[in-house]
C-alpha positions in Angstrom: -7.3 15.5 -8.9 -7.2 15.9 -5.2 -4.4 14.6 -3.0 -6.8 12.3 -1.1 -7.3 10.2 -4.3 -3.6 9.7 -4.5 -3.6 8.2 -1.0 -6.6 5.9 -2.0 -4.6 4.8 -5.0 -1.5 4.1 -2.8 -3.7 2.1 -0.5 -5.1 0.0 -3.3 -1.7 -0.6 -4.9 -0.3 -1.5 -1.5 -3.0 -4.1 -0.9 -2.4 -5.6 -4.4 1.4 -5.7 -3.8 0.9 -7.4 -0.5 -1.2 -10.1 -2.1 1.3 -10.5 -4.9 4.2 -10.7 -2.4 2.5 -13.5 -0.5 1.8 -15.3 -3.8 5.4 -15.0 -4.8 6.6 -16.2 -1.4 4.4 -19.3 -1.7 5.6 -20.0 -5.3 9.3 -19.9 -4.3 10.3 -16.6 -5.7 12.0 -15.3 -2.5 13.4 -12.0 -3.9 10.2 -10.9 -5.7 8.1 -11.9 -2.7 10.2 -10.0 -0.2 10.2 -6.9 -2.4 6.4 -7.1 -2.9 5.8 -7.4 0.8 8.1 -4.5 1.7 6.8 -2.1 -1.0 3.2 -3.2 -0.3 3.6 -2.5 3.4 5.2 0.9 2.7 2.4 1.9 0.3 -0.2 0.6 2.7 1.2 2.8 5.5 1.4 5.8 3.2 -2.2 5.3 2.2 -3.5 5.0 5.7 -1.5 8.0 7.0 -2.5 10.1 4.1 -6.2 9.3 4.6 -6.0 10.2 8.3 -4.0 13.4 7.8 -6.1 14.5 4.8 -9.4 14.6 6.7 -10.9 18.1 7.1 -10.6 19.4 10.6 -14.0 19.9 12.4 -14.5 22.9 14.5 
């Protein structure tokens, strides 16, 4: 498996965790919501940076 697929997976999991974090915040689970938002944001950033850095360089 290529490294680029790992970044796509991190991006997908990050989006899912952001959605779950918002849902938990709305349903009054403050700790779970905060953790979901923080981890989701970190994975989202890792996924985006990995996709940008993993592009082949054109000559």
